Every structure is written in C-alpha cells, then in structure tokens.
Z-matrix of the N, CA and C atoms (Angstrom, degrees):
N
C 1 1.312
C 2 1.496 1 109.56
N 3 1.383 2 125.92 1 154.35
C 4 1.269 3 130.87 2 -170.79
C 5 1.492 4 114.12 3 -69.00
N 6 1.393 5 114.64 4 -43.34
C 7 1.365 6 125.18 5 -179.53
C 8 1.487 7 112.23 6 -63.57
N 9 1.335 8 114.72 7 -40.48
C 10 1.510 9 119.51 8 175.04
C 11 1.562 10 114.47 9 -61.02
N 12 1.334 11 112.78 10 -42.31
C 13 1.395 12 124.02 11 178.76
C 14 1.554 13 109.75 12 -65.08
N 15 1.311 14 121.52 13 -38.43
C 16 1.374 15 123.50 14 -178.24
C 17 1.605 16 104.69 15 -68.96
N 18 1.250 17 118.50 16 -49.69
C 19 1.447 18 123.42 17 174.55
C 20 1.500 19 119.04 18 -49.51
N 21 1.259 20 107.91 19 -37.75
C 22 1.668 21 115.77 20 175.79
C 23 1.439 22 103.07 21 -73.26
N 24 1.263 23 121.07 22 -46.68
C 25 1.545 24 123.13 23 -177.93
C 26 1.600 25 108.38 24 -58.55
N 27 1.256 26 121.62 25 -39.20
C 28 1.455 27 130.39 26 175.60
C 29 1.536 28 108.28 27 -54.82
N 30 1.489 29 113.22 28 -50.21
C 31 1.462 30 118.64 29 -178.05
C 32 1.439 31 112.37 30 -71.31
N 33 1.439 32 116.40 31 -25.67
C 34 1.542 33 114.39 32 175.56
C 35 1.456 34 107.60 33 -66.83
N 36 1.220 35 123.47 34 -42.42
C 37 1.409 36 130.77 35 -177.81
C 38 1.546 37 110.37 36 -68.83
N 39 1.311 38 121.87 37 -50.01
C 40 1.425 39 131.44 38 -174.21
C 41 1.593 40 113.64 39 -137.39
N 42 1.477 41 110.24 40 76.95
C 43 1.421 42 115.80 41 -174.75
C 44 1.573 43 120.25 42 -51.85
N 45 1.411 44 110.47 43 -23.13
C 46 1.409 45 114.30 44 177.89
C 47 1.511 46 117.78 45 -100.78
N 48 1.280 47 115.60 46 25.85
C 49 1.404 48 121.17 47 177.49
C 50 1.433 49 110.70 48 -73.03
N 51 1.222 50 117.40 49 104.53
C 52 1.372 51 122.26 50 -179.25
C 53 1.536 52 118.17 51 -63.07
N 54 1.201 53 121.83 52 -30.53
C 55 1.458 54 128.51 53 -178.59
C 56 1.491 55 106.74 54 -76.48
N 57 1.282 56 114.17 55 -35.99
C 58 1.588 57 114.38 56 -179.16
C 59 1.641 58 107.39 57 -77.56
N 60 1.325 59 115.24 58 -36.19
C 61 1.396 60 119.34 59 179.74
C 62 1.464 61 108.01 60 -67.29
N 63 1.332 62 122.34 61 -40.81
C 64 1.460 63 125.39 62 175.09
C 65 1.566 64 111.30 63 -53.87
N 66 1.387 65 110.74 64 -53.88
C 67 1.446 66 119.30 65 -174.41
C 68 1.587 67 112.16 66 -66.57
N 69 1.261 68 114.69 67 -33.47
C 70 1.484 69 118.12 68 176.13
C 71 1.467 70 115.10 69 -73.07
N 72 1.351 71 114.13 70 -26.21
C 73 1.415 72 122.56 71 173.22
C 74 1.527 73 112.94 72 -67.66
N 75 1.300 74 109.93 73 -37.87
C 76 1.549 75 115.65 74 172.56
C 77 1.434 76 114.13 75 -62.93
N 78 1.328 77 117.05 76 -35.78
C 79 1.384 78 118.83 77 -174.58
C 80 1.511 79 106.29 78 -72.69
N 81 1.346 80 112.25 79 -44.92
C 82 1.593 81 112.51 80 179.09
C 83 1.387 82 110.94 81 -57.28
N 84 1.380 83 121.09 82 -41.45
C 85 1.460 84 121.72 83 177.78
C 86 1.546 85 114.87 84 -60.29
N 87 1.247 86 115.16 85 -39.60
C 88 1.400 87 120.10 86 174.68
C 89 1.447 88 113.43 87 -61.21
N 90 1.296 89 114.88 88 -39.56
C 91 1.582 90 123.06 89 179.63
C 92 1.596 91 105.37 90 -78.92
N 93 1.252 92 120.71 91 -3.00
C 94 1.493 93 119.21 92 -178.59
C 95 1.525 94 115.76 93 67.72
N 96 1.375 95 112.80 94 28.80
C 97 1.426 96 123.18 95 178.50
C 98 1.463 97 106.48 96 -100.61
N 99 1.399 98 119.29 97 60.98
C 100 1.452 99 120.69 98 -165.92
C 101 1.623 100 110.72 99 -56.24
N 102 1.255 101 120.07 100 -51.24
C 103 1.536 102 122.64 101 -176.70
C 104 1.525 103 106.72 102 -50.53
N 105 1.207 104 125.09 103 -50.59
C 106 1.552 105 125.41 104 174.87
C 107 1.523 106 112.72 105 -55.73
N 108 1.360 107 110.64 106 -48.92
C 109 1.481 108 114.87 107 -177.35
C 110 1.467 109 111.21 108 -64.14
N 111 1.296 110 114.82 109 -37.57
C 112 1.548 111 116.45 110 -178.24
C 113 1.574 112 108.64 111 -67.21
N 114 1.429 113 113.71 112 -44.23
C 115 1.336 114 113.28 113 -176.93
C 116 1.621 115 113.62 114 -64.14
N 117 1.279 116 115.91 115 -35.13
C 118 1.454 117 119.14 116 179.53
C 119 1.688 118 110.26 117 -69.07
N 120 1.388 119 110.20 118 -40.19
C 121 1.361 120 110.97 119 178.31
C 122 1.632 121 111.01 120 -66.94
N 123 1.340 122 119.60 121 -41.31
C 124 1.266 123 119.57 122 177.22
C 125 1.547 124 115.57 123 -54.53
N 126 1.309 125 111.07 124 -41.10
C 127 1.558 126 121.49 125 -179.48
C 128 1.556 127 102.17 126 -63.20
N 129 1.354 128 119.41 127 -50.36
C 130 1.518 129 120.03 128 -176.67
C 131 1.449 130 108.64 129 -58.43
N 132 1.298 131 126.53 130 -39.57
C 133 1.419 132 131.49 131 -179.93
C 134 1.694 133 106.39 132 -62.26
N 135 1.271 134 110.77 133 -49.02
C 136 1.520 135 119.64 134 -178.76
C 137 1.514 136 107.92 135 -62.89
N 138 1.288 137 122.88 136 -39.23
C 139 1.503 138 121.88 137 -176.94
C 140 1.511 139 116.04 138 -88.89
N 141 1.363 140 116.08 139 -16.58
C 142 1.436 141 123.98 140 170.29
C 143 1.575 142 114.67 141 -131.96
N 144 1.315 143 115.09 142 66.37
C 145 1.420 144 117.82 143 -177.35
C 146 1.417 145 117.71 144 -62.11
N 147 1.350 146 125.50 145 -17.19
C 148 1.286 147 127.74 146 171.51
C 149 1.511 148 121.50 147 -88.48
N 150 1.237 149 111.54 148 11.57
C 151 1.475 150 118.21 149 176.34
C 152 1.538 151 110.24 150 -96.86
N 153 1.325 152 112.04 151 104.05
C 154 1.397 153 124.39 152 -179.19
C 155 1.537 154 112.93 153 -48.32
N 156 1.372 155 113.82 154 -52.15
C 157 1.516 156 120.91 155 -174.36
C 158 1.418 157 114.08 156 -64.12
N 159 1.431 158 116.56 157 -39.05
C 160 1.536 159 115.01 158 174.23
C 161 1.438 160 113.26 159 -59.02
N 162 1.338 161 116.99 160 -49.14
C 163 1.373 162 123.60 161 -179.69
C 164 1.546 163 115.79 162 -57.75
N 165 1.338 164 111.93 163 -43.57
C 166 1.473 165 115.58 164 173.67
C 167 1.408 166 115.87 165 -64.24
N 168 1.325 167 116.20 166 -38.15
C 169 1.539 168 119.02 167 178.68
C 170 1.519 169 104.81 168 -63.96
N 171 1.295 170 124.50 169 -44.09
C 172 1.397 171 124.97 170 179.31
C 173 1.387 172 112.92 171 -62.85
N 174 1.297 173 123.25 172 -41.83
C 175 1.528 174 124.63 173 174.61
C 176 1.584 175 108.03 174 -59.24
N 177 1.312 176 119.73 175 -42.23
C 178 1.496 177 114.75 176 177.56
C 179 1.575 178 115.83 177 -67.18
N 180 1.470 179 109.82 178 -34.63
C 181 1.437 180 110.28 179 175.77
C 182 1.474 181 112.40 180 -64.79
N 183 1.300 182 121.16 181 -40.94
C 184 1.452 183 127.81 182 172.22
C 185 1.451 184 109.38 183 -47.38
N 186 1.329 185 110.86 184 -54.97
C 187 1.537 186 119.61 185 -175.37
C 188 1.557 187 108.00 186 -56.09
N 189 1.244 188 121.21 187 -51.24
C 190 1.475 189 130.48 188 177.66
C 191 1.439 190 109.83 189 -57.42
N 192 1.244 191 121.80 190 -37.06
C 193 1.502 192 123.49 191 -173.70
C 194 1.527 193 107.97 192 -94.36
N 195 1.368 194 120.09 193 6.35
C 196 1.338 195 127.75 194 179.66
C 197 1.571 196 112.77 195 52.28
N 198 1.374 197 110.26 196 46.55
C 199 1.415 198 123.40 197 177.27
C 200 1.536 199 108.19 198 -109.93
N 201 1.517 200 112.58 199 65.88
C 202 1.352 201 115.98 200 -163.15
C 203 1.596 202 112.12 201 -72.52
N 204 1.302 203 115.92 202 -30.07
C 205 1.556 204 118.45 203 179.43
C 206 1.495 205 107.62 204 -60.88
N 207 1.267 206 113.21 205 -44.59
C 208 1.596 207 117.25 206 -174.49
C 209 1.612 208 101.90 207 -69.09
N 210 1.208 209 124.26 208 -41.56
C 211 1.549 210 127.01 209 -179.44
C 212 1.474 211 106.69 210 -57.68
N 213 1.503 212 119.70 211 -54.02
C 214 1.349 213 115.88 212 179.63
C 215 1.473 214 119.04 213 -63.93
N 216 1.407 215 118.46 214 -31.53
C 217 1.477 216 122.91 215 178.61
C 218 1.396 217 105.10 216 -61.43
N 219 1.399 218 121.86 217 -52.74
C 220 1.415 219 126.91 218 -171.89
C 221 1.645 220 107.81 219 -63.81
N 222 1.256 221 118.43 220 -40.67
C 223 1.444 222 120.66 221 174.63
C 224 1.494 223 117.10 222 -58.35
N 225 1.484 224 110.81 223 -36.10
C 226 1.382 225 112.61 224 178.77
C 227 1.659 226 111.97 225 -74.59
N 228 1.181 227 112.31 226 -28.89
C 229 1.356 228 119.53 227 171.40
C 230 1.426 229 114.13 228 -64.43
N 231 1.257 230 117.69 229 -43.67
C 232 1.532 231 129.18 230 175.48
C 233 1.594 232 108.48 231 -60.24
N 234 1.221 233 114.48 232 -41.23
C 235 1.502 234 114.09 233 -175.89
C 236 1.476 235 113.01 234 -59.89
N 237 1.466 236 113.75 235 -36.68
C 238 1.340 237 116.45 236 177.12
C 239 1.647 238 115.21 237 -81.71
N 240 1.141 239 110.76 238 -29.83
C 241 1.563 240 117.99 239 -179.03
C 242 1.488 241 109.77 240 -76.98
N 243 1.342 242 119.15 241 -41.55
C 244 1.493 243 118.59 242 -171.03
C 245 1.564 244 105.60 243 -122.44
N 246 1.354 245 119.59 244 62.09
C 247 1.376 246 126.42 245 -179.70
C 248 1.433 247 120.09 246 -55.99
N 249 1.354 248 113.45 247 -28.07
C 250 1.429 249 124.52 248 -176.68
C 251 1.642 250 109.32 249 -74.31
N 252 1.225 251 114.83 250 -20.52
C 253 1.558 252 121.18 251 -175.84
C 254 1.550 253 112.46 252 -89.51
N 255 1.384 254 111.27 253 105.77
C 256 1.524 255 109.54 254 -177.14
C 257 1.503 256 112.24 255 -77.42
N 258 1.406 257 117.78 256 -8.87
C 259 1.458 258 114.47 257 172.82
C 260 1.532 259 115.57 258 -68.29
N 261 1.402 260 113.04 259 -31.05
C 262 1.417 261 114.06 260 -177.94
C 263 1.599 262 105.43 261 -71.34
N 264 1.295 263 117.18 262 -41.84
C 265 1.459 264 117.54 263 -179.90
C 266 1.561 265 109.26 264 -54.26
N 267 1.309 266 116.55 265 -47.01
C 268 1.476 267 127.06 266 -178.46
C 269 1.561 268 111.07 267 -60.66
N 270 1.263 269 114.61 268 -45.25
C 271 1.508 270 117.60 269 179.49
C 272 1.451 271 109.53 270 -68.33
N 273 1.230 272 115.67 271 -42.86
C 274 1.576 273 116.65 272 177.24
C 275 1.585 274 109.94 273 -55.22
N 276 1.318 275 111.84 274 -53.67
C 277 1.497 276 114.20 275 177.67
C 278 1.499 277 119.09 276 -51.94
N 279 1.335 278 111.55 277 -43.86
C 280 1.423 279 118.25 278 175.57
C 281 1.528 280 113.73 279 -58.77
N 282 1.366 281 117.94 280 -48.21
C 283 1.448 282 126.50 281 -176.25
C 284 1.510 283 106.45 282 -63.39
N 285 1.304 284 119.03 283 -51.44
C 286 1.517 285 121.78 284 -171.08
C 287 1.514 286 113.21 285 -73.66
N 288 1.385 287 115.89 286 -24.09
C 289 1.555 288 116.07 287 174.87
C 290 1.568 289 108.44 288 -91.50
N 291 1.206 290 120.79 289 3.40
C 292 1.451 291 120.94 290 177.03
C 293 1.518 292 113.83 291 81.11
N 294 1.296 293 121.26 292 7.09
C 295 1.422 294 119.03 293 -173.84
C 296 1.559 295 116.64 294 -84.66
N 297 1.369 296 109.17 295 -5.54
C 298 1.458 297 112.43 296 172.36
C 299 1.692 298 102.21 297 -120.89
N 300 1.183 299 106.45 298 136.51
C 301 1.660 300 114.70 299 -178.41
C 302 1.463 301 110.71 300 -136.73
C-alpha cells in the first residue's frame, strides 16, 4: 500500500520520527502483525516520552497481550510524567490493586 511505503520512506529518512513510528505501528496492528506493531509503538514512546497518547496506546497493547508487568511499569512512569491527568492515577490504582484484569 502506498501509505505504508511512504511511512517506511519517512523512517528511512528519520528513523526516530515518533509520529511515523506510531502510524506504522497502527498499520502493523491492522495487519495483525502484533510483534512489529508493538516494536514500532515502543520506539514511538521511547522517542516521544511526553506524548500521552502514545504511552496510553502502549499500555492498552500490553494489557491486550497480557504483559501486565510492562503495563504497570509504564503506568507508574506515566503517573510521574503526566501528573495533571487523573485518568493515569485511576488506571494505575486499578492495575496495582488487581481490579483490572
């Protein structure tokens, strides 16, 4: 697909482009290529740690993949990074108390 090719070209030019990494991760998820999608999303979060939505998407993916330790660790990081967002505090509480499974 042309859009996928353009995203790959963007990453050839700038491999740390978090927006391109995020978008290509969504493509991989759509294609049910979860390992590639997860790797791209993890890189997007690494290169744009202050992007709440990338982090939240990765937490959701970890939950879907039953990688709960990774989800809790990222939520704990998000509590510090995004102190103004009460939804992060609530999510972390639910995860650490076992109320979300």
